[in-house]
Backbone as CSV, one residue per row, in Angstrom:
resi,resn,N_x,N_y,N_z,CA_x,CA_y,CA_z,C_x,C_y,C_z
1,MET,119.835,87.356,-40.792,121.089,86.674,-40.866,121.681,86.286,-39.528
2,LEU,122.425,85.238,-39.598,122.968,84.780,-38.192,124.601,84.667,-38.387
3,CYS,125.270,84.724,-37.235,126.725,84.326,-37.215,126.952,83.914,-35.854
4,ILE,128.055,83.134,-35.677,128.593,82.589,-34.313,129.808,83.042,-34.179
5,ILE,130.145,83.268,-32.890,131.530,83.693,-32.574,131.853,82.639,-31.334
6,ALA,132.867,82.009,-31.740,133.476,81.051,-30.670,134.696,81.724,-29.988
7,LEU,134.538,81.820,-28.579,135.545,82.392,-27.652,136.245,81.267,-27.094
8,PHE,137.447,81.082,-27.406,138.419,80.118,-26.922,138.923,80.544,-25.636
9,HIS,138.475,79.762,-24.454,139.237,80.021,-23.291,139.383,78.711,-22.687
10,LEU,140.393,77.987,-23.171,140.563,76.493,-22.795,140.614,76.438,-21.280
11,PRO,140.088,75.435,-20.625,139.596,74.316,-21.447,138.055,74.319,-21.966
12,THR,137.557,75.410,-21.954,136.065,75.633,-22.316,135.828,76.566,-23.510
13,ILE,134.862,76.193,-24.199,134.567,77.046,-25.383,133.059,77.516,-25.201
14,ILE,132.832,78.920,-25.363,131.679,79.647,-25.201,131.208,80.007,-26.593
15,ILE,130.005,79.697,-26.972,129.469,80.211,-28.164,128.492,81.454,-28.037
16,LEU,128.925,82.481,-28.661,127.892,83.604,-28.767,127.251,83.672,-30.179
17,THR,125.822,83.641,-30.161,124.995,83.574,-31.263,124.508,85.009,-31.334
18,ILE,124.842,85.734,-32.553,124.473,86.859,-32.902,123.324,86.707,-34.114
19,HIS,122.098,87.351,-33.708,120.975,87.381,-34.620,120.845,88.719,-34.911
20,PHE,121.226,89.188,-36.074,121.318,90.459,-36.561,119.875,91.146,-36.272
21,GLY,119.877,92.311,-35.793,118.664,93.108,-35.392,118.266,92.768,-34.024
22,MET,118.983,91.812,-33.346,118.427,91.318,-32.020,119.730,91.449,-31.191
23,PRO,119.521,91.422,-29.720,120.674,91.346,-28.889,121.349,89.999,-28.862
24,CYS,122.658,90.119,-28.739,123.428,88.891,-28.765,123.432,88.464,-27.413
25,TYR,123.456,87.022,-27.480,123.414,86.287,-26.198,124.295,85.061,-26.097
26,CYS,124.653,84.749,-24.873,125.736,83.806,-24.735,124.872,82.319,-24.755
27,ASN,125.293,81.478,-25.523,124.638,80.140,-25.587,125.474,78.991,-25.041
28,PRO,125.274,78.641,-23.806,126.085,77.463,-23.119,125.382,76.170,-23.335
29,VAL,124.482,76.068,-24.181,123.592,75.040,-24.328,124.638,73.771,-24.706
30,PHE,125.497,73.966,-25.770,126.503,72.708,-26.016,127.841,72.711,-25.265
31,HIS,127.765,73.268,-24.103,129.122,73.383,-23.377,129.743,71.845,-23.142
32,ASP,128.922,71.024,-22.696,129.403,69.619,-22.336,129.783,68.954,-23.679
33,LYS,129.180,69.133,-24.653,129.365,68.337,-26.094,130.852,69.111,-26.592
34,VAL,131.027,70.218,-26.399,132.161,71.002,-26.717,133.231,70.422,-26.052
35,GLN,133.261,70.298,-24.676,134.309,69.771,-23.952,134.618,68.297,-24.338
36,SER,133.744,67.633,-24.474,134.143,66.175,-24.877,134.638,66.144,-26.218
37,THR,134.000,66.816,-27.177,134.699,66.975,-28.682,136.004,67.528,-28.591
38,TYR,136.215,68.634,-27.706,137.655,69.126,-27.814,138.561,68.180,-27.218
39,LYS,138.257,67.358,-26.216,139.164,66.423,-25.745,139.396,65.395,-26.651
40,SER,138.496,64.823,-27.497,138.526,63.745,-28.425,139.503,64.058,-29.572
41,GLY,139.882,65.266,-29.761,140.962,65.644,-30.690,140.349,65.962,-32.018
42,SER,139.037,65.968,-32.306,138.395,66.380,-33.463,138.239,67.785,-33.531
43,ASN,137.734,68.466,-34.675,137.621,69.888,-34.744,136.367,70.449,-34.242
44,PRO,136.562,71.066,-32.870,135.206,71.251,-32.314,134.419,72.374,-32.923
45,ILE,134.970,73.246,-33.601,134.256,74.307,-34.117,133.205,73.820,-35.364
46,VAL,133.931,73.012,-36.113,133.238,72.261,-37.315,132.114,71.544,-36.691
47,ASP,132.379,70.720,-35.818,131.334,69.720,-35.308,130.061,70.482,-34.633
48,LEU,130.621,71.561,-33.880,129.649,72.181,-33.097,128.835,73.141,-34.045
49,THR,129.355,73.636,-35.013,128.528,74.275,-36.139,127.422,73.636,-36.714
50,LYS,127.954,72.330,-37.212,126.905,71.405,-37.692,125.706,71.179,-36.863
51,GLN,126.139,70.939,-35.488,124.960,70.698,-34.552,123.843,71.724,-34.441
52,LEU,124.589,73.074,-34.420,123.786,74.147,-34.289,122.998,74.500,-35.474
53,LEU,123.532,74.347,-36.657,122.717,74.432,-37.919,121.537,73.574,-37.945
54,HIS,121.703,72.389,-37.407,120.594,71.421,-37.470,119.741,71.539,-36.288
55,GLY,120.085,72.240,-35.355,119.365,72.371,-33.994,118.691,73.710,-33.798
56,GLN,119.578,74.433,-33.012,118.990,75.774,-32.559,118.877,76.551,-33.692
57,PHE,119.760,76.787,-34.774,119.763,77.794,-35.811,118.602,77.481,-36.711
58,LYS,118.194,76.067,-36.778,117.186,75.680,-37.588,115.903,76.356,-37.101
59,GLN,115.624,76.130,-35.577,114.672,76.798,-34.859,114.531,78.308,-35.131
60,ILE,115.582,78.838,-35.068,115.698,80.361,-35.254,115.222,80.919,-36.705
61,PHE,115.644,80.062,-37.665,115.352,80.451,-39.018,113.898,80.158,-39.399
62,GLU,113.184,79.164,-38.582,111.800,78.807,-38.689,111.022,79.891,-38.265
63,ASN,111.601,80.270,-37.048,110.964,81.601,-36.300,110.983,82.762,-37.167
64,ASP,112.141,83.101,-37.620,112.192,84.183,-38.511,111.238,84.100,-39.844
65,SER,111.226,82.971,-40.393,110.389,82.724,-41.488,108.885,82.980,-41.230
66,ARG,108.477,82.490,-40.091,107.055,82.620,-39.644,106.822,83.954,-39.351
67,ILE,107.471,84.764,-38.991,107.541,86.173,-38.458,107.273,87.037,-39.691
68,LEU,108.160,86.638,-40.681,108.216,87.324,-41.884,106.870,87.245,-42.792
69,LEU,106.399,85.835,-42.773,105.115,85.347,-43.479,104.016,86.173,-42.697
70,ASP,103.992,86.069,-41.474,102.899,86.842,-40.771,102.736,88.389,-41.036
71,ASN,103.858,88.846,-41.123,103.859,90.411,-41.369,103.533,90.611,-42.869
72,ARG,103.989,89.742,-43.652,103.637,89.809,-44.981,101.926,89.772,-45.255
73,ASP,101.462,88.851,-44.533,100.008,88.385,-44.728,99.236,89.632,-44.208
74,LYS,99.724,90.120,-43.094,98.917,91.301,-42.487,99.141,92.573,-43.432
75,HIS,100.337,92.801,-43.925,100.420,93.766,-44.973,99.544,93.543,-46.150
76,MET,99.429,92.266,-46.761,98.694,92.129,-47.830,97.186,92.277,-47.527
77,ILE,96.807,91.950,-46.266,95.434,91.958,-45.978,94.855,93.341,-45.760
78,ALA,95.772,94.190,-45.231,95.488,95.445,-45.034,95.502,96.262,-46.457
79,ARG,96.219,95.751,-47.366,96.232,96.372,-48.854,95.108,96.086,-49.484
80,LEU,94.570,94.857,-49.239,93.443,94.250,-49.876,92.153,95.136,-49.328
81,GLU,92.060,95.400,-47.979,91.167,96.075,-47.309,90.857,97.523,-47.878
82,ASN,92.090,98.263,-48.203,92.245,99.500,-48.564,91.578,99.527,-50.100
83,VAL,92.106,98.564,-50.920,91.688,98.496,-52.211,90.169,98.280,-52.282
84,SER,89.749,97.308,-51.421,88.306,96.984,-51.362,87.533,98.479,-51.051
85,ASN,87.917,99.016,-49.940,87.072,100.191,-49.522,87.022,101.132,-50.589
86,GLU,88.066,101.340,-51.467,88.298,102.383,-52.600,87.360,102.088,-53.600
87,HIS,87.005,100.655,-53.722,86.230,100.401,-54.909,84.905,99.954,-54.736
88,VAL,84.516,99.752,-53.330,83.096,99.366,-53.188,82.219,100.805,-52.878
89,PRO,81.157,100.862,-53.487,80.169,102.044,-53.302,79.512,102.173,-52.135
90,ARG,79.686,103.128,-51.357,79.134,103.421,-50.133,77.670,104.044,-50.164
91,ASP,77.417,104.629,-51.332,76.090,105.230,-51.577,75.790,105.572,-53.132
92,CYS,74.708,106.107,-53.400,74.676,106.456,-54.808,75.699,107.511,-55.348
93,MET,76.196,108.148,-54.602,77.294,109.257,-55.313,78.375,108.383,-55.854
94,ASP,78.854,107.328,-55.010,79.787,106.426,-55.432,79.539,105.648,-56.587
95,ILE,78.207,105.102,-56.771,77.626,104.507,-57.881,77.903,105.534,-59.181
96,GLN,77.413,106.651,-59.018,77.508,107.645,-60.120,79.084,107.777,-60.487
97,LEU,79.969,108.089,-59.533,81.197,108.033,-59.761,81.955,107.033,-60.434
98,MET,81.302,105.823,-60.305,81.950,104.523,-61.050,81.263,104.448,-62.382
99,GLY,80.626,105.442,-62.802,80.037,105.633,-64.381,78.648,105.200,-64.493
100,HIS,78.010,104.895,-63.453,76.539,104.398,-63.693,75.622,105.683,-63.596
101,ASN,75.062,106.059,-64.656,74.273,107.287,-64.760,72.694,107.147,-64.870
102,LYS,72.412,105.824,-64.842,70.930,105.551,-65.024,70.112,105.471,-63.696
103,THR,69.144,105.938,-63.573,68.195,105.846,-62.225,67.856,104.475,-62.274
104,GLY,67.999,103.741,-61.180,67.570,102.367,-60.946,68.053,101.777,-59.505
105,ILE,67.937,100.446,-59.447,68.382,99.750,-58.107,69.693,99.349,-58.284
106,TYR,70.549,99.646,-57.231,71.944,99.098,-57.049,72.287,98.770,-55.719
107,MET,73.389,97.844,-55.484,73.901,97.576,-54.325,74.958,98.546,-53.740
108,ILE,74.689,98.993,-52.416,75.739,99.827,-51.929,76.146,99.144,-50.609
109,TYR,77.361,99.613,-50.177,77.893,99.021,-48.868,78.360,100.111,-47.828
110,PRO,77.494,100.696,-47.113,78.054,101.669,-46.206,78.961,101.128,-45.073
111,THR,79.731,101.876,-44.588,80.721,101.368,-43.581,79.938,100.708,-42.573
112,GLY,80.385,99.497,-42.131,79.968,98.696,-41.116,78.763,97.785,-41.534
113,THR,78.408,97.742,-42.790,77.311,96.972,-43.160,77.806,95.889,-44.091
114,MET,76.907,94.850,-44.524,77.197,93.768,-45.515,76.550,94.201,-46.697
115,GLY,76.071,95.422,-46.896,75.450,95.873,-48.159,73.956,95.732,-48.277
116,PHE,73.293,96.486,-49.042,71.825,96.432,-49.228,71.391,97.210,-50.468
117,SER,70.435,96.811,-50.941,69.695,97.437,-52.202,69.226,98.799,-52.027
118,VAL,69.577,99.685,-52.919,68.745,101.054,-52.816,68.453,101.439,-54.244
119,ARG,67.707,102.484,-54.282,67.222,103.148,-55.591,67.843,104.415,-55.624
120,CYS,68.676,104.585,-56.721,69.539,105.748,-57.067,68.856,106.698,-57.976
121,ASP,68.608,107.962,-57.617,68.113,108.909,-58.543,69.262,109.575,-59.105
122,MET,69.395,109.225,-60.454,70.621,109.920,-61.140,70.133,111.153,-62.050
123,ASP,68.858,111.491,-61.952,68.506,112.411,-62.768,68.139,113.919,-62.223
124,THR,67.686,113.828,-60.875,67.311,115.023,-60.249,68.564,115.905,-59.661
125,ASP,68.601,117.256,-60.058,69.558,118.000,-59.330,71.006,117.429,-59.440
126,GLY,71.434,116.961,-60.541,72.676,116.505,-60.746,72.914,114.835,-60.433
127,GLY,71.846,114.313,-59.784,71.913,112.927,-59.548,72.640,112.713,-58.268
128,SER,73.085,111.376,-58.096,73.814,110.904,-56.889,72.831,110.675,-55.590
129,TRP,71.762,110.655,-55.870,70.572,110.751,-54.660,70.467,109.144,-54.301
130,THR,70.503,108.975,-53.055,70.139,107.724,-52.576,68.607,107.892,-51.918
131,VAL,67.618,107.147,-52.521,66.258,107.394,-52.084,65.908,106.727,-50.814
132,LEU,65.258,107.271,-50.011,64.777,106.750,-48.734,63.361,106.554,-48.643
133,GLN,62.638,107.349,-49.290,61.163,106.956,-49.417,60.489,107.455,-50.579
134,ARG,59.426,106.657,-50.995,58.673,106.824,-52.172,57.276,106.456,-52.307
135,ARG,56.539,107.466,-52.615,55.241,107.290,-52.603,54.325,107.781,-53.696
136,PHE,53.523,107.098,-54.467,52.866,107.795,-55.577,51.484,107.040,-55.909
137,ASP,51.083,105.913,-55.262,49.864,105.402,-55.677,49.038,104.656,-54.572
138,GLY,49.645,104.692,-53.329,49.043,104.171,-52.119,48.916,102.682,-52.072
139,SER,49.754,102.114,-52.752,49.728,100.461,-52.884,50.446,99.924,-51.566
140,VAL,51.060,100.772,-50.929,51.826,100.261,-49.757,51.197,100.836,-48.384
141,ASN,50.909,100.091,-47.480,50.445,100.459,-46.261,51.662,101.052,-45.223
142,PHE,51.540,102.295,-45.021,52.702,102.865,-44.159,52.290,103.111,-42.551
143,ALA,51.134,102.360,-42.277,50.820,102.512,-40.822,51.337,101.143,-40.210
144,ARG,52.782,101.204,-39.977,53.362,99.952,-39.500,54.224,100.231,-38.273
145,GLY,54.581,99.059,-37.626,55.165,99.235,-36.519,56.839,99.500,-36.516
146,TRP,57.374,99.399,-35.227,58.626,99.936,-35.100,59.592,99.037,-35.787
147,THR,59.440,97.769,-35.830,60.507,96.718,-36.480,60.444,96.946,-37.898
148,GLU,59.307,97.115,-38.563,59.357,97.256,-39.960,59.898,98.695,-40.471
149,TYR,59.633,99.741,-39.537,60.248,100.950,-39.964,61.749,100.832,-39.764
150,GLN,62.242,99.912,-38.851,63.620,99.937,-38.509,64.268,99.174,-39.776
151,VAL,63.688,98.113,-40.213,64.444,97.394,-41.340,64.001,97.693,-42.780
152,GLY,63.047,98.479,-42.871,62.218,98.834,-44.156,61.296,97.893,-44.648
153,PHE,60.498,98.543,-45.703,59.388,97.758,-46.279,59.119,98.374,-47.599
154,GLY,58.294,97.458,-48.556,57.853,98.032,-49.703,58.741,97.399,-50.842
155,ASN,58.557,98.071,-51.902,59.199,97.673,-53.193,59.844,98.771,-53.724
156,MET,61.152,98.624,-54.131,62.042,99.932,-54.622,61.606,100.195,-55.933
157,GLU,60.950,99.261,-56.795,60.310,99.708,-57.968,58.981,100.491,-57.880
158,GLY,58.352,100.467,-56.386,57.292,101.230,-56.343,57.341,102.026,-55.083
159,GLU,56.507,101.686,-54.191,56.428,102.521,-52.898,57.330,101.815,-51.793
160,PHE,58.038,102.582,-51.060,58.904,101.829,-50.040,59.361,102.904,-48.993
161,TRP,59.898,102.385,-47.858,60.679,102.944,-46.796,61.842,102.290,-46.673
162,LEU,63.122,102.913,-46.886,64.522,102.179,-46.991,64.674,101.403,-45.569
163,GLY,64.266,102.142,-44.532,64.678,101.560,-43.206,65.462,102.485,-42.372
164,ASN,64.977,102.659,-41.168,65.760,103.558,-40.236,67.249,103.173,-40.034
165,GLN,67.429,101.809,-39.846,68.739,101.394,-39.456,69.670,101.776,-40.709
166,GLN,69.212,101.637,-41.881,69.896,101.783,-43.244,70.169,103.272,-43.425
167,ILE,69.099,104.125,-43.108,69.354,105.684,-43.119,70.413,106.084,-42.176
168,HIS,70.337,105.550,-41.079,71.337,105.978,-39.968,72.796,105.506,-40.615
169,MET,72.971,104.235,-40.943,74.237,103.856,-41.544,74.788,104.737,-42.674
170,LEU,73.803,105.167,-43.559,74.228,106.278,-44.584,74.711,107.342,-43.985
171,THR,73.999,107.944,-43.158,74.362,109.410,-42.942,75.275,109.445,-41.801
172,SER,75.766,108.322,-41.253,76.804,108.388,-40.267,78.160,108.371,-40.906
173,GLN,78.116,108.267,-42.299,79.518,108.089,-43.197,80.102,109.527,-43.506
174,GLY,79.400,110.521,-43.311,79.852,111.828,-43.651,78.790,112.849,-43.573
175,TRP,78.981,114.007,-44.128,77.901,115.151,-44.167,76.938,114.887,-45.322
176,TYR,75.645,114.742,-44.950,74.686,114.553,-46.000,73.712,115.463,-46.131
177,GLU,72.953,115.834,-47.293,71.885,116.813,-47.393,70.513,115.846,-47.784
178,LEU,69.455,116.609,-47.595,68.302,115.785,-47.809,67.428,116.720,-48.765
179,ARG,66.763,116.171,-49.735,66.018,116.498,-50.578,64.592,115.846,-50.618
180,ILE,63.586,116.549,-50.704,62.290,115.956,-50.613,61.493,116.657,-52.082
181,ASP,61.187,115.825,-52.834,60.417,116.094,-54.114,58.895,115.880,-53.878
182,MET,58.023,116.881,-53.898,56.373,116.592,-53.737,55.783,116.995,-54.919
183,ARG,54.506,116.441,-55.084,53.550,116.906,-56.093,52.078,116.867,-55.491
184,ARG,51.465,117.861,-55.733,49.872,118.022,-55.344,49.180,117.437,-56.181
185,THR,47.769,117.186,-55.753,46.852,116.694,-56.649,46.569,117.410,-57.975
186,ASN,46.956,118.697,-57.891,46.657,119.636,-59.093,47.960,119.492,-60.061
187,MET,48.952,118.564,-59.617,50.082,118.416,-60.481,51.233,119.328,-60.167
188,HIS,51.017,120.382,-59.382,52.020,121.274,-58.943,53.061,120.644,-58.167
189,ARG,54.355,120.830,-58.767,55.493,120.106,-58.220,56.244,121.179,-57.215
190,PHE,56.838,120.794,-56.239,57.800,121.605,-55.422,58.741,120.885,-54.522
191,TYR,59.631,121.388,-53.956,60.660,120.603,-53.336,61.055,121.346,-52.007
192,ALA,61.650,120.649,-50.968,62.353,121.088,-49.914,63.579,120.503,-49.816
193,LYS,64.745,121.275,-49.484,66.148,120.835,-49.487,66.749,121.300,-48.199
194,TYR,67.532,120.289,-47.610,68.163,120.645,-46.254,69.740,120.312,-46.444
195,ASN,70.551,121.295,-46.149,71.940,121.163,-46.438,72.687,120.134,-45.150
196,VAL,71.874,120.058,-44.082,72.374,119.212,-43.034,71.255,118.057,-42.787
197,PHE,71.740,116.894,-42.852,70.619,115.840,-42.600,71.332,114.636,-41.874
198,SER,70.946,114.096,-40.861,71.333,112.864,-40.132,70.235,112.353,-39.402
199,VAL,70.462,110.936,-39.337,69.455,110.205,-38.527,70.358,109.452,-37.515
200,ALA,70.179,109.530,-36.216,71.076,108.974,-35.232,70.785,107.251,-35.041
201,SER,71.465,106.777,-34.278,71.488,105.214,-33.972,70.211,105.016,-33.339
202,LEU,70.015,103.704,-33.156,69.059,103.048,-32.464,68.933,103.424,-30.938
203,ASN,70.185,103.535,-30.445,70.404,103.996,-29.002,69.661,105.413,-28.661
204,ASP,69.395,106.169,-29.894,68.831,107.438,-29.828,67.505,107.554,-30.512
205,ARG,66.998,106.376,-30.814,65.826,106.167,-31.511,65.695,106.768,-32.786
206,TYR,66.860,106.807,-33.493,66.828,107.373,-34.927,66.353,108.792,-34.860
207,ARG,66.880,109.590,-34.057,66.529,110.887,-33.861,67.006,111.801,-35.157
208,LEU,66.085,112.647,-35.671,66.260,113.388,-36.849,67.078,114.720,-36.490
209,ILE,68.018,115.063,-37.411,68.595,116.525,-37.442,68.576,116.913,-38.861
210,VAL,68.061,118.100,-39.096,67.970,118.823,-40.368,68.300,120.287,-40.085
211,ASP,68.841,120.893,-41.069,69.044,122.301,-41.036,69.478,122.846,-42.439
212,GLY,69.415,124.213,-42.684,69.857,124.787,-43.783,68.852,124.613,-44.795
213,PHE,67.566,125.035,-44.692,66.594,124.833,-45.692,66.578,125.721,-46.940
214,SER,66.287,125.313,-47.893,66.062,126.039,-49.244,64.686,125.331,-50.052
215,GLY,64.127,125.970,-50.837,62.962,125.227,-51.561,61.928,126.086,-51.982
216,THR,60.884,125.302,-52.429,59.786,126.144,-53.052,58.442,125.958,-52.470
217,GLY,58.330,125.066,-51.353,57.208,124.811,-50.921,57.234,125.062,-49.305
218,GLY,58.007,125.981,-48.703,58.082,126.252,-47.464,58.677,125.006,-46.659
219,ASP,59.086,125.267,-45.429,59.868,124.427,-44.396,58.963,123.746,-43.401
220,SER,58.526,122.751,-43.748,57.700,121.974,-42.846,58.305,120.675,-42.149
221,LEU,59.638,120.761,-42.003,60.264,119.575,-41.534,61.252,120.110,-40.289
222,TYR,61.518,121.272,-40.365,62.523,121.830,-39.361,62.005,121.536,-37.881
223,VAL,60.516,121.811,-37.643,59.994,121.757,-36.358,60.160,120.283,-35.961
224,HIS,60.411,119.158,-36.738,60.738,117.917,-36.302,62.046,117.595,-35.933
225,SER,63.158,118.467,-36.238,64.498,118.182,-36.015,64.671,118.052,-34.600
226,GLY,65.511,117.093,-34.334,65.674,116.828,-32.746,64.776,115.888,-32.129
227,TYR,63.908,115.426,-32.758,62.920,114.474,-32.202,63.174,112.966,-32.765
228,SER,63.011,111.989,-31.745,63.046,110.577,-32.242,61.961,110.011,-33.004
229,PHE,62.113,108.899,-33.603,61.172,108.417,-34.485,60.107,107.746,-33.722
230,SER,58.936,107.867,-34.149,57.722,107.169,-33.493,56.848,106.473,-34.434
231,THR,56.457,105.198,-33.963,55.271,104.411,-34.800,54.114,104.191,-33.923
232,ILE,53.245,103.547,-34.668,51.924,103.308,-34.002,52.040,102.315,-32.732
233,ASP,53.175,101.627,-32.624,53.403,100.680,-31.420,54.751,101.216,-30.673
234,SER,55.081,102.219,-30.925,56.356,102.825,-30.246,56.371,104.351,-30.183
235,ASP,56.110,105.048,-29.093,55.876,106.246,-29.024,57.077,107.116,-28.508
236,SER,57.588,108.057,-29.232,58.872,108.945,-28.879,58.498,110.318,-28.708
237,ASP,57.278,110.728,-29.151,56.954,112.078,-29.277,56.710,112.844,-27.987
238,SER,56.558,114.189,-28.081,56.259,114.986,-26.828,54.807,115.137,-26.290
239,PHE,53.991,114.695,-27.170,52.514,114.675,-27.048,52.103,113.879,-25.959
240,SER,51.008,114.082,-25.347,50.598,113.281,-24.126,50.024,112.027,-24.678
241,GLY,49.569,111.857,-25.862,49.111,110.672,-26.551,50.120,110.199,-27.461
242,ASN,49.791,109.309,-28.484,50.683,108.780,-29.403,50.184,109.354,-30.859
243,CYS,51.177,110.309,-31.283,50.820,111.070,-32.518,50.866,110.098,-33.734
244,ALA,51.827,109.010,-33.564,51.756,108.075,-34.889,50.426,107.283,-35.031
245,LEU,50.047,106.969,-33.697,48.681,106.013,-33.761,47.552,107.111,-34.222
246,ALA,47.553,108.443,-33.828,46.589,109.285,-34.168,46.616,109.689,-35.487
247,TYR,47.748,109.771,-36.096,47.881,110.201,-37.580,48.250,109.147,-38.623
248,GLN,48.446,108.014,-38.055,48.510,106.760,-38.930,49.699,106.656,-39.838
249,GLY,50.937,106.944,-39.230,52.206,106.727,-39.832,53.387,106.718,-39.024
250,GLY,54.570,106.554,-39.571,55.818,106.580,-38.715,56.636,107.759,-39.120
251,TRP,57.089,108.609,-38.027,57.701,109.928,-38.417,58.353,110.306,-37.134
252,TRP,58.923,111.560,-37.384,59.630,112.128,-36.240,58.822,113.130,-35.633
253,TYR,57.764,112.615,-34.947,56.695,113.457,-34.442,57.125,114.360,-33.131
254,SER,56.590,115.460,-33.217,56.938,116.328,-32.105,55.552,116.288,-31.205
255,ALA,54.626,117.379,-31.331,53.486,117.132,-30.573,52.449,117.922,-31.394
256,CYS,51.961,117.651,-32.629,52.402,116.313,-33.407,53.104,116.556,-34.558
257,HIS,52.538,117.439,-35.792,53.091,117.475,-36.821,52.903,118.742,-37.580
258,TRP,54.020,119.085,-38.436,53.889,119.873,-39.735,54.041,119.205,-40.947
259,SER,54.618,118.022,-40.942,54.573,117.158,-42.073,54.286,115.728,-41.624
260,ASN,53.699,115.017,-42.600,53.426,113.499,-42.348,53.426,112.737,-43.503
261,LEU,54.605,112.775,-44.114,54.815,112.105,-45.378,54.650,110.587,-45.416
262,ASN,54.544,109.952,-44.059,54.313,108.601,-43.939,52.887,108.182,-43.574
263,GLY,52.034,109.270,-43.909,50.634,109.014,-43.385,49.695,108.111,-44.364
264,VAL,48.589,108.466,-44.387,47.551,107.618,-45.215,47.325,108.229,-46.629
265,TYR,47.749,107.556,-47.564,47.787,107.961,-48.868,46.301,108.309,-49.212
266,GLY,46.079,109.705,-49.715,44.935,110.066,-50.290,43.969,110.573,-49.237
267,SER,44.319,110.397,-47.926,43.386,110.913,-46.851,43.028,112.283,-46.836
268,GLN,41.821,112.772,-46.774,41.539,114.167,-46.491,41.037,114.468,-45.144
269,GLN,41.096,113.484,-44.222,40.846,113.746,-42.782,42.087,114.569,-42.100
270,TYR,41.650,115.277,-41.252,42.501,116.167,-40.528,44.015,115.660,-40.044
271,GLY,45.081,115.941,-40.776,46.356,115.548,-40.309,46.969,114.200,-40.628
272,THR,45.947,113.317,-41.350,46.283,111.776,-41.503,46.801,111.787,-43.001
273,GLY,46.868,112.582,-43.863,47.084,112.395,-45.176,48.660,112.592,-45.311
274,LEU,49.206,112.799,-46.488,50.552,113.241,-46.780,50.568,114.654,-46.704
275,ASN,50.738,115.180,-45.455,50.526,116.740,-45.441,52.065,117.187,-45.305
276,TRP,52.181,118.394,-46.049,53.287,119.348,-45.971,52.702,120.787,-45.594
277,TYR,52.449,120.924,-44.251,51.628,121.994,-43.876,51.990,123.414,-44.528
278,THR,53.150,123.651,-44.771,53.322,125.184,-45.358,52.826,125.172,-46.818
279,THR,52.363,124.034,-47.409,51.887,124.078,-48.739,50.561,123.385,-48.722
280,THR,50.213,122.334,-48.078,48.918,121.632,-48.237,47.894,121.842,-47.074
281,GLY,48.519,122.426,-45.950,47.793,122.485,-44.849,47.449,120.900,-44.236
282,TYR,46.488,120.789,-43.400,46.192,119.468,-42.952,45.050,118.496,-43.488
283,TYR,44.420,119.155,-44.670,43.526,118.326,-45.239,43.732,117.814,-46.515
284,GLU,44.652,118.368,-47.292,45.055,117.953,-48.586,46.310,116.926,-48.524
285,SER,46.141,115.899,-49.155,47.056,114.993,-49.144,48.001,114.823,-50.528
286,LEU,49.175,114.872,-50.356,50.137,114.961,-51.568,49.920,113.637,-52.463
287,SER,50.082,113.776,-53.749,49.847,112.635,-54.713,51.214,112.113,-54.880
288,PHE,52.324,112.644,-54.650,53.669,112.018,-54.864,54.746,112.614,-53.681
289,THR,55.558,111.723,-53.222,56.560,112.325,-52.366,57.791,111.266,-52.601
290,GLU,59.009,112.055,-52.540,60.182,111.184,-52.612,61.198,111.829,-51.936
291,MET,61.698,111.094,-50.777,62.909,111.516,-49.981,64.067,110.926,-50.369
292,LYS,65.020,111.706,-50.323,66.515,111.341,-51.008,67.595,112.021,-50.302
293,THR,68.723,111.399,-50.119,69.952,112.002,-49.415,71.108,111.836,-50.397
294,ARG,72.123,112.767,-50.298,73.351,112.809,-50.904,74.527,113.356,-50.186
295,ARG,75.410,112.601,-50.240,76.744,112.869,-49.371,77.462,114.069,-50.092
296,TRP,77.913,115.012,-49.451,78.652,116.062,-50.015,80.011,116.229,-49.363
297,VAL,80.214,115.651,-48.126,81.694,115.580,-47.516,81.593,114.196,-46.830
298,SER,82.765,113.550,-46.952,82.970,112.255,-46.336,83.645,112.379,-44.806
299,LYS,83.400,111.701,-43.990,84.206,111.642,-42.749,85.508,110.944,-42.797
């Protein structure tokens, strides 16, 4: 809102413009016109007010309207972003909370991503698991390079690796746990579970952190915690050679491994198969593996 105060101190008239919520200022812009209008005998206040309403006041009103619209738009955008974030699934836990209880392929939108497809396991241990790796028939070659492990490969209806970047984006959203379901060639099933699971960013070469083991097949992953990811063409391990090249997989090799779940399917050569050392040793290769993660606390 606006008002004007005319201070009569003949032979001059000074106009004070008050813009509510803003400091009052003296407006001498029409000083000369006021002088001439006053001397001509017409009503100076009426004439001056008309000029102001069509001139300076009009500009002020336009500025006010623009500010109000800008603020309204920003507020609406913020509201829309909040609503969007509340209803866009970040992982398979959100998918299940939205009422989808069937294991299958879904789109998720982890923070900072444009979204990607994942396989959700809604059957195991209460469901809500986002599957990271799946092997059961040897149809996909896992002896691949850094870039392929970074972006992911395979078919989510079959065998696949989700991708190191996707796994990082998932686990950076909160506190996640890891579950690995495995099956031996004699059909014996077992699992390993870790209450703490995270994969660091590319800058840290997707370093693995796991802790808090429980399960039925022994802990063959903890010795890899703290190590960065290695592939046949990119060596991050602490061995003098390249563990990934020697054992034909991509993994968080130390020097070299107690587990090699991305090794050569069905291989009975020392250390090259899908080994889980505390159960299989280094010569037996697992017939089924599925790595999956689930959020239990959001950041």
